[in-house]
N, C-alpha and C positions, 0 to 999 in steps of 0.2 A: 801089236797093240800100242797105242800112245794115249796120253792123258792130257786133257786141257781143262782148265777150271772155268767156272761160270764167269769169273772176272776177266779171264783172257778172252772170252767171247763177248764181252761188253756188259756183263751182269754185275751185280753187287756183292756176290758171295764167293766162297772158295770151294763150293761143291765140285767134285771131280767128275768129268765125263770121259769115258774110255771108248776107243773105237779103233777099227782096223784102218779107217781112212777118215779124212776130214768131214765127209758127208755124214758118217755115223755120229761124230761128235756134235755137229751142227744140229742134227735131228734130236739128239739127247738134250741139248741145250734148249731147243724149242719146247720139248715136253716138260722139262724142268721149269721153265718160265711160266708156261700155262698152268702147271700144277700149283706153283707158288702163288700166283695171282688168284687162282680159283680158291685157294685156302685163305685168302685175305692178306697176303704179304705184300704190302704196298711198296716195299723197297725194290721189288722186282718189276713193278708196273712199267716203268720207263723203258727198261730193256725189253720187256715183252712187246710193248707197242713198237719199238724199233724193229724187232724181229718180224712182227706182223707186216710192217711196212715193207721190209725186204722181200717177203713172200709175195706181197701184192704187186710190187714194182721190181721185178727181178733185174731189169737192166740197170736201174739206179743203185740197186743193192749189190751189183757185181763187184764193186771195189772192196766192200767188206768181205765178200766171199773169197776174193783173190788173196786178201790179207790173211784170212784164216787158213786158207790152203797153204800159203807160204809158211806161216808160223808152224802149222802142223807138220809140214815136211821137214822143218829145221829141228824138230824135237827128237830126242833119243827115244828108242823103243823102251817100253816099260820093262823093268827087270823081271 
């Protein structure tokens, strides 16, 4: 298991997301952003829109995905 924060994934806060791989962390971030915006948290709206754009345009979002994958791989496993 490894941990990445909302900020590390392009969001505004330090909520931690845990996962066995980068895809689990990305999916957790997507759920977090959706929930925050649905609850009226405007600070997460820009990151949420960027995430939605990546899902809709996977080829152009591939650079972000590769960066997250690389950063996740460089992290130490959680203790």
